C-alpha positions as CSV (number, residue, x, y, z in Angstrom):
1,M,3.1,-11.8,-4.2
2,A,2.3,-15.3,-5.2
3,T,1.2,-17.7,-2.4
4,S,3.7,-20.3,-3.5
5,S,6.6,-18.0,-2.8
6,I,6.1,-18.4,1.0
7,F,7.1,-22.0,0.6
8,T,10.5,-21.2,-0.9
9,N,13.5,-22.5,0.9
10,I,15.9,-19.7,1.7
11,R,19.6,-20.3,1.9
12,I,21.6,-17.8,3.8
13,R,25.3,-18.5,3.1
14,D,27.0,-15.2,4.0
15,A,26.5,-11.9,5.8
16,E,25.5,-10.0,2.7
17,T,22.7,-12.4,1.9
18,A,21.5,-12.2,5.5
19,E,21.5,-8.4,5.4
20,R,19.5,-8.4,2.2
21,F,17.0,-10.8,3.6
22,I,16.6,-8.8,6.8
23,T,16.2,-5.6,4.8
24,A,13.5,-7.2,2.7
25,L,11.6,-8.4,5.8
26,E,11.8,-4.9,7.3
27,A,10.5,-3.3,4.1
28,S,7.6,-5.7,4.0
29,E,6.7,-5.0,7.6
30,R,6.8,-1.2,6.9
31,E,4.6,-1.6,3.8
32,S,2.0,-3.7,5.7
33,Q,1.8,-1.1,8.4
34,N,0.9,1.6,5.8
35,T,-1.9,-0.5,4.3
36,P,-5.3,0.6,5.5
37,R,-7.1,-2.1,7.4
38,E,-10.6,-0.8,7.1
39,H,-12.5,1.3,4.6
40,V,-15.0,3.7,5.9
41,A,-17.8,4.8,3.6
42,R,-20.6,7.2,4.1
43,H,-23.6,8.5,2.2
44,V,-23.0,12.0,0.9
45,T,-26.0,14.0,0.0
46,D,-24.9,17.7,0.3
47,A,-24.4,19.1,-3.3
48,N,-21.4,21.3,-2.2
49,E,-19.6,18.4,-0.6
50,I,-20.2,16.2,-3.6
51,R,-18.8,18.9,-5.8
52,E,-15.7,19.3,-3.6
53,L,-15.1,15.5,-3.6
54,Y,-15.5,15.4,-7.4
55,L,-13.0,18.2,-7.8
56,K,-10.6,16.6,-5.4
57,W,-10.9,13.3,-7.4
58,K,-10.2,15.1,-10.7
59,R,-7.1,16.9,-9.2
60,N,-5.7,13.6,-7.9
61,N,-6.3,11.9,-11.3
62,G,-4.6,14.7,-13.3
63,N,-7.8,15.9,-15.0
64,I,-7.8,19.5,-13.7
65,N,-5.2,22.1,-12.9
């Protein structure tokens, strides 16, 4: 979302507009709760673990059945 959009004036003129605005705020809150806050990385040296990670990556990217 563009930064300038937070400065937009919002006019709520009826119940339907208010309901849509509240729904959008709630959806935004849920989405932000699902966003990871911290990435954890570690150094992998075990050949079998590297192989498993690579196969998992390939499966998730549609490159292997």
